[in-house]
DOVEXMAR-200612 format. One line per 5 residues: number of its first residue (from 1); their letters; for each residue x, y, z of C-alpha. Coordinates in steps of 0.2 Angstrom, whole numbers, padded with zeros to 4 digits, m for minus. Example, Ala and Ser with C-alpha at 12.3 -4.5 7.8 and 13.67 -1.06 7.14 Angstrom:
BEGIN
1) as) 0062/m0022/0039 | 0068/m0005/0036 .
END
This chain:
BEGIN
1) mkwfk) 0644/0118/0007 | 0635/0131/m0003 | 0620/0130/0009 | 0632/0134/0023 | 0640/0149/0014 .
6) titft) 0622/0155/0011 | 0617/0154/0029 | 0633/0162/0035 | 0631/0176/0023 | 0613/0179/0028 .
11) lnflf) 0618/0179/0047 | 0632/0191/0043 | 0620/0202/0034 | 0607/0202/0048 | 0621/0205/0060 .
16) llllt) 0626/0221/0050 | 0608/0226/0050 | 0607/0224/0069 | 0623/0235/0071 | 0615/0248/0060 .
21) svacd) 0599/0248/0070 | 0609/0249/0087 | 0619/0264/0080 | 0603/0273/0075 | 0598/0273/0094 .
26) kptdf) 0613/0284/0098 | 0609/0301/0106 | 0618/0310/0091 | 0607/0302/0078 | 0593/0314/0082 .
31) kvkhl) 0604/0329/0083 | 0598/0345/0075 | 0608/0361/0070 | 0596/0372/0079 | 0584/0370/0093 .
36) viigv) 0572/0384/0099 | 0562/0381/0115 | 0547/0393/0118 | 0540/0393/0136 | 0524/0402/0139 .
41) damsp) 0520/0405/0157 | 0502/0399/0162 | 0497/0394/0144 | 0485/0379/0148 | 0479/0367/0135 .
46) ngiln) 0462/0375/0138 | 0469/0391/0132 | 0475/0384/0116 | 0458/0374/0113 | 0448/0390/0115 .
51) sktpv) 0458/0403/0107 | 0462/0408/0089 | 0479/0399/0087 | 0483/0396/0069 | 0501/0395/0071 .
56) mdemm) 0501/0382/0085 | 0487/0373/0076 | 0499/0371/0061 | 0513/0366/0072 | 0502/0352/0079 .
61) akgay) 0496/0347/0062 | 0514/0346/0055 | 0522/0341/0071 | 0520/0330/0086 | 0510/0335/0102 .
66) tlnar) 0500/0331/0117 | 0489/0343/0127 | 0489/0332/0142 | 0507/0334/0148 | 0509/0338/0166 .
71) gvlpt) 0519/0349/0177 | 0525/0346/0195 | 0518/0351/0212 | 0517/0364/0218 | 0511/0372/0202 .
76) ssstn) 0521/0388/0206 | 0532/0396/0192 | 0549/0393/0200 | 0547/0375/0204 | 0540/0371/0186 .
81) wasmv) 0552/0382/0176 | 0566/0373/0186 | 0559/0356/0182 | 0557/0361/0163 | 0576/0366/0161 .
86) sgsgp) 0584/0353/0174 | 0576/0337/0168 | 0570/0333/0186 | 0557/0337/0199 | 0558/0347/0215 .
91) eqhgv) 0564/0331/0224 | 0580/0332/0214 | 0583/0351/0211 | 0576/0357/0227 | 0567/0372/0220 .
96) tsngw) 0551/0369/0230 | 0543/0386/0230 | 0543/0404/0223 | 0553/0409/0238 | 0568/0398/0233 .
101) ekddf) 0585/0407/0231 | 0602/0400/0227 | 0607/0405/0245 | 0591/0402/0254 | 0582/0386/0252 .
106) tlppv) 0574/0371/0262 | 0579/0356/0252 | 0597/0355/0245 | 0599/0348/0227 | 0605/0331/0226 .
111) ltgse) 0620/0337/0216 | 0626/0354/0209 | 0633/0359/0192 | 0644/0374/0187 | 0635/0387/0197 .
116) diypt) 0631/0378/0213 | 0613/0374/0207 | 0606/0358/0200 | 0613/0355/0182 | 0601/0362/0169 .
121) ifgva) 0601/0359/0150 | 0611/0375/0148 | 0626/0370/0159 | 0626/0352/0152 | 0625/0358/0134 .
126) rqqrp) 0640/0370/0137 | 0650/0357/0145 | 0648/0345/0131 | 0647/0357/0117 | 0658/0371/0122 .
131) dmemg) 0658/0380/0104 | 0639/0381/0102 | 0630/0397/0101 | 0617/0397/0115 | 0605/0410/0122 .
136) aiytw) 0591/0413/0134 | 0579/0428/0132 | 0565/0430/0146 | 0552/0442/0152 | 0551/0435/0170 .
141) kgfvr) 0566/0441/0179 | 0564/0426/0192 | 0570/0414/0178 | 0587/0420/0179 | 0591/0413/0196 .
146) liers) 0586/0395/0190 | 0599/0393/0176 | 0618/0394/0174 | 0620/0411/0166 | 0639/0409/0163 .
151) alnyd) 0634/0395/0151 | 0626/0407/0139 | 0632/0417/0125 | 0617/0428/0126 | 0608/0432/0142 .
156) vnqkt) 0594/0445/0141 | 0579/0449/0153 | 0566/0461/0145 | 0552/0470/0154 | 0538/0465/0141 .
161) daltl) 0535/0451/0130 | 0535/0463/0115 | 0553/0467/0119 | 0557/0449/0122 | 0551/0445/0105 .
166) ektvn) 0561/0459/0097 | 0577/0453/0105 | 0573/0435/0100 | 0570/0440/0081 | 0586/0450/0080 .
171) ylkdk) 0596/0436/0089 | 0590/0423/0078 | 0594/0433/0062 | 0611/0439/0068 | 0618/0424/0077 .
176) kpnfl) 0608/0409/0071 | 0610/0401/0088 | 0612/0382/0090 | 0601/0383/0106 | 0589/0397/0111 .
181) fihfd) 0576/0397/0126 | 0563/0410/0126 | 0551/0414/0140 | 0535/0424/0138 | 0525/0431/0153 .
186) dvdhv) 0510/0440/0148 | 0498/0426/0148 | 0501/0423/0166 | 0499/0442/0170 | 0482/0441/0162 .
191) ghsmg) 0477/0425/0171 | 0481/0434/0188 | 0472/0450/0183 | 0458/0445/0173 | 0456/0427/0176 .
196) hktpa) 0459/0410/0167 | 0446/0404/0155 | 0440/0422/0152 | 0439/0431/0135 | 0454/0442/0140 .
201) fydav) 0464/0426/0144 | 0460/0418/0127 | 0465/0434/0118 | 0482/0434/0127 | 0485/0416/0121 .
206) ahidq) 0480/0421/0103 | 0492/0435/0104 | 0506/0424/0110 | 0502/0412/0095 | 0505/0427/0084 .
211) qigqi) 0522/0430/0092 | 0527/0412/0090 | 0523/0414/0072 | 0535/0428/0071 | 0549/0418/0079 .
216) iqatk) 0546/0404/0066 | 0547/0417/0052 | 0563/0424/0060 | 0571/0407/0058 | 0566/0407/0039 .
221) dagif) 0573/0424/0037 | 0589/0418/0045 | 0590/0403/0033 | 0590/0390/0047 | 0571/0385/0047 .
226) eetaf) 0574/0368/0038 | 0587/0363/0051 | 0578/0369/0066 | 0567/0360/0079 | 0555/0369/0090 .
231) ivsad) 0547/0364/0107 | 0532/0374/0114 | 0527/0371/0132 | 0522/0380/0148 | 0526/0379/0166 .
236) hggig) 0508/0377/0173 | 0490/0381/0169 | 0478/0390/0181 | 0461/0392/0189 | 0452/0407/0194 .
241) yghgg) 0465/0421/0196 | 0479/0410/0201 | 0489/0394/0202 | 0498/0384/0215 | 0485/0371/0219 .
246) etlde) 0482/0353/0214 | 0469/0354/0201 | 0470/0347/0183 | 0468/0365/0177 | 0484/0370/0186 .
251) ieipf) 0495/0355/0182 | 0491/0351/0164 | 0501/0359/0151 | 0504/0358/0132 | 0519/0350/0124 .
256) ivygk) 0522/0353/0105 | 0537/0347/0095 | 0539/0354/0077 | 0551/0355/0063 | 0567/0346/0058 .
261) gikeg) 0566/0327/0061 | 0549/0327/0069 | 0534/0317/0064 | 0519/0325/0056 | 0502/0326/0064 .
266) ylikd) 0507/0314/0077 | 0497/0313/0094 | 0510/0309/0107 | 0504/0293/0117 | 0518/0294/0129 .
271) kvyty) 0515/0301/0146 | 0524/0317/0145 | 0530/0328/0160 | 0538/0345/0161 | 0555/0338/0165 .
276) dnaat) 0555/0328/0149 | 0557/0344/0140 | 0576/0345/0145 | 0579/0327/0141 | 0571/0330/0124 .
281) aakll) 0582/0345/0121 | 0597/0335/0126 | 0593/0322/0113 | 0590/0335/0100 | 0607/0344/0105 .
286) gvtpp) 0616/0328/0105 | 0622/0329/0123 | 0621/0316/0137 | 0610/0320/0152 | 0617/0318/0170 .
291) qawig) 0613/0302/0179 | 0602/0311/0191 | 0590/0318/0178 | 0573/0308/0179 | 0566/0316/0163 .
296) rpvvs) 0565/0305/0147 | 0567/0311/0129 | 0550/0310/0120 | 0558/0300/0106 | 0541/0294/0099 .
301) afkgt) 0539/0311/0092 | 0555/0309/0081 | 0554/0302/0063 | 0560/0284/0061 | 0555/0279/0079 .
306) pesdf) 0542/0266/0082 | 0528/0267/0094 | 0529/0258/0111 | 0517/0245/0116 | 0502/0255/0122 .
311) seqkv) 0490/0240/0123 | 0486/0245/0141 | 0486/0264/0139 | 0472/0275/0133 | 0476/0290/0123 .
316) vipsp) 0469/0306/0132 | 0458/0317/0121 | 0450/0334/0126 | 0436/0332/0140 | 0418/0337/0136 .
321) iiypk) 0412/0355/0141 | 0397/0355/0152 | 0386/0371/0152 | 0385/0382/0161 | 0404/0381/0159 .
326) pnlya) 0416/0383/0174 | 0419/0402/0178 | 0435/0406/0187 | 0435/0396/0203 | 0417/0390/0201 .
331) saggl) 0413/0373/0195 | 0402/0370/0180 | 0383/0369/0183 | 0375/0381/0195 | 0361/0385/0208 .
336) yvdqt) 0343/0385/0201 | 0330/0393/0212 | 0312/0388/0206 | 0320/0384/0189 | 0323/0369/0178 .
341) avvqi) 0341/0367/0173 | 0345/0364/0154 | 0361/0353/0152 | 0371/0355/0137 | 0387/0346/0133 .
346) dvngd) 0400/0349/0119 | 0416/0341/0115 | 0430/0346/0103 | 0431/0334/0088 | 0420/0320/0083 .
351) aeiry) 0421/0309/0099 | 0405/0303/0107 | 0400/0308/0124 | 0394/0297/0138 | 0386/0304/0154 .
356) ttdgt) 0379/0300/0171 | 0368/0311/0183 | 0371/0301/0199 | 0390/0305/0202 | 0396/0289/0196 .
361) lpnrn) 0410/0288/0183 | 0404/0286/0165 | 0410/0272/0154 | 0406/0266/0136 | 0390/0259/0142 .
366) snlye) 0383/0275/0150 | 0370/0286/0143 | 0374/0292/0126 | 0373/0311/0125 | 0361/0315/0110 .
371) gkfnl) 0356/0333/0114 | 0351/0345/0128 | 0341/0338/0142 | 0332/0345/0158 | 0335/0342/0176 .
376) netai) 0322/0346/0190 | 0332/0339/0205 | 0349/0342/0212 | 0362/0331/0202 | 0380/0328/0198 .
381) vsaka) 0382/0327/0179 | 0398/0318/0174 | 0403/0316/0156 | 0417/0308/0147 | 0422/0308/0128 .
386) fsged) 0426/0292/0119 | 0434/0290/0101 | 0439/0273/0093 | 0445/0259/0104 | 0459/0268/0113 .
391) qesdv) 0455/0286/0115 | 0445/0293/0129 | 0445/0309/0140 | 0446/0313/0158 | 0429/0316/0167 .
396) srayf) 0421/0332/0167 | 0409/0336/0181 | 0395/0349/0184 | 0385/0352/0200 | 0367/0357/0198 .
401) rmvkk) 0359/0362/0214 | 0340/0365/0215 | 0330/0374/0228 | 0313/0381/0230 | 0309/0398/0238 .
406) ssnng) 0294/0391/0246 | 0305/0379/0256 | 0313/0382/0273 | 0330/0380/0265 | 0344/0394/0267 .
411) irfky) 0359/0400/0277 | 0360/0415/0288 | 0375/0426/0286 | 0384/0440/0295 | 0396/0451/0285 .
416) yeskk) 0411/0460/0294 | 0424/0473/0288 | 0441/0476/0296 | 0453/0491/0295 | 0467/0479/0300 .
421) eldfl) 0475/0466/0289 | 0467/0449/0292 | 0480/0436/0292 | 0469/0424/0301 | 0450/0423/0305 .
426) psfhe) 0445/0437/0317 | 0435/0435/0333 | 0418/0438/0325 | 0410/0439/0342 | 0421/0455/0346 .
431) mkpvk) 0415/0463/0330 | 0400/0472/0324 | 0392/0465/0308 | 0391/0478/0293 | 0376/0468/0287 .
436) sglty) 0367/0452/0288 | 0355/0442/0278 | 0350/0425/0270 | 0358/0415/0256 | 0357/0398/0249 .
441) efrvd) 0375/0392/0248 | 0392/0395/0257 | 0398/0406/0243 | 0407/0423/0244 | 0401/0428/0226 .
446) sinqv) 0383/0428/0233 | 0387/0442/0245 | 0391/0460/0239 | 0408/0463/0248 | 0423/0475/0248 .
451) kyqfg) 0439/0469/0239 | 0450/0467/0255 | 0449/0463/0273 | 0432/0456/0276 | 0425/0441/0285 .
456) iryts) 0408/0431/0284 | 0400/0419/0297 | 0387/0407/0289 | 0375/0397/0300 | 0362/0384/0295 .
461) hiqie) 0357/0366/0298 | 0362/0352/0287 | 0350/0337/0285 | 0358/0320/0287 | 0347/0305/0281 .
466) kegdy) 0359/0290/0284 | 0371/0287/0299 | 0389/0285/0295 | 0406/0294/0292 | 0404/0311/0283 .
471) rfyln) 0418/0321/0275 | 0417/0340/0273 | 0429/0350/0262 | 0432/0369/0262 | 0440/0376/0246 .
476) sddgs) 0444/0394/0250 | 0455/0410/0246 | 0459/0415/0260 | 0455/0406/0276 | 0440/0397/0282 .
481) rlyin) 0434/0385/0295 | 0419/0373/0296 | 0410/0367/0312 | 0397/0354/0314 | 0387/0355/0331 .
486) demiv) 0400/0368/0337 | 0415/0356/0334 | 0428/0362/0321 | 0429/0349/0308 | 0439/0358/0294 .
491) dndgg) 0453/0370/0297 | 0458/0380/0282 | 0463/0396/0290 | 0477/0408/0286 | 0482/0419/0271 .
496) hgple) 0483/0408/0255 | 0477/0406/0237 | 0463/0393/0233 | 0467/0378/0244 | 0456/0363/0249 .
501) rvgnv) 0456/0355/0266 | 0445/0341/0273 | 0439/0334/0289 | 0428/0319/0295 | 0414/0317/0307 .
506) elkpg) 0402/0303/0312 | 0384/0309/0310 | 0367/0302/0314 | 0351/0305/0304 | 0343/0322/0308 .
511) lhkim) 0347/0341/0307 | 0364/0346/0313 | 0370/0364/0316 | 0383/0369/0303 | 0394/0385/0303 .
516) vdyhn) 0407/0391/0291 | 0418/0406/0295 | 0428/0414/0281 | 0440/0429/0279 | 0448/0438/0264 .
521) qnggg) 0465/0446/0266 | 0470/0452/0249 | 0465/0451/0231 | 0450/0440/0225 | 0441/0429/0237 .
526) wldaf) 0433/0412/0235 | 0424/0400/0246 | 0416/0383/0242 | 0410/0369/0253 | 0408/0351/0248 .
531) ykgpg) 0403/0335/0257 | 0403/0316/0255 | 0394/0303/0264 | 0387/0285/0264 | 0379/0284/0246 .
536) ipkqi) 0383/0302/0243 | 0397/0306/0231 | 0408/0322/0234 | 0398/0337/0229 | 0394/0355/0233 .
541) ipank) 0383/0354/0249 | 0366/0355/0241 | 0355/0370/0245 | 0340/0359/0247 | 0349/0350/0262 .
546) lflk) 0352/0366/0271 | 0338/0373/0283 | 0335/0388/0293 | 0326/0378/0306 .
END
């Protein structure tokens, strides 16, 4: 019977191990004494990669991170801050735009919490941990309407990030809060005023990095650093002078977890979304999220947790940079008149770069980038970075357009100014042009214009070589329309930020009249025209396909 006792003992021992393992999965097992969330409005991954950020670099080296987390659509501040603190998307919490108010909304939340808004991490934490010290300090005053203020011990709105930082440092030292949410706003202001991906923008990100360092130091001075976990993220990125659209630049955000109980130097392989922030906070605070939350805690970042099976997933790494780099709204590449383009591609890290020049997606068998090369014809350069067997980047694209002065290529334009506010495209035939001339592309930046209230009419002829269905795209700030043979194909009119609209038309070989109308209402203006057709990948309408006739 000894063998039976041995087996019985072994089974009992294994059963106890199983119970221990199950117990380790309880929400309270990852609970920390102190949690600090730092949200930086409009801080994109690009901003971190191109700025001097020694503090965040160290947080990533000694913590867990991904630079490919995503916000929600629309990429507006209210919608994304609400998603970050509520563990859900706009479909659940109902904050669908910056115009949302507690008593003025289009979509009601699927449920409400303590203050007749969708339950956020603040209300949930207060309900389950009534004795905890909890605060929120924020620069953007609009943040206040997205949270349950009654749940907070400390609720402060400051006019500047400098004052927000001062209040944060003092609060950490005086009260040693269990949970603190901090919102910084200056990066977003610089993005709107000076532009994203500009030297001024990168300086703003570098300054925020210093302020994050001061917050970490404050926890050390307060004697709570060793028991504190930190989360650093953002609501959205940006493009040009704004955000709100559907580009990767606008929706991609960083997600950095650092401190107590967090793995070191760990690249998060999970797909992370902004609403996972609240779920992760709940896990660290030891509270149970409402059933309606869709966010999931990023437990793979916690010590002692195994990785999931990612055999079918690729780890996303930074995308290559193609020179000339994108500038504000403009894509990488450029227009070359009687010139040869020199293409240079770089990538962060030691990944290899594969590229194509015909608009197709690069793969591991595509051309290996080994140095600068020349282009003499219009081309779409697509590049992708690869590292190891499971790491690859998103595709970077650059549009190189070639044209010769000796050709009959070109576009005629007429430029108009208005003393009245242009909410929509004006009737140009009733107005007298201020000037007229020739250009090569449907671009506003090629024409010297005033800042507000102007319009432009472009006319040319586009060469079509193959019969079939063609798609035309207008990306504009503010309104625009595109006509082929006097038929409106794309309607992108109205006052709005950068927004793309598309339309289709069947065309036969030959020259077809093309006209684009554009108006600017307020602020910076932008216009880009793309097309796609049989055997033609989507691209900026090439200058060498547009004729004066």
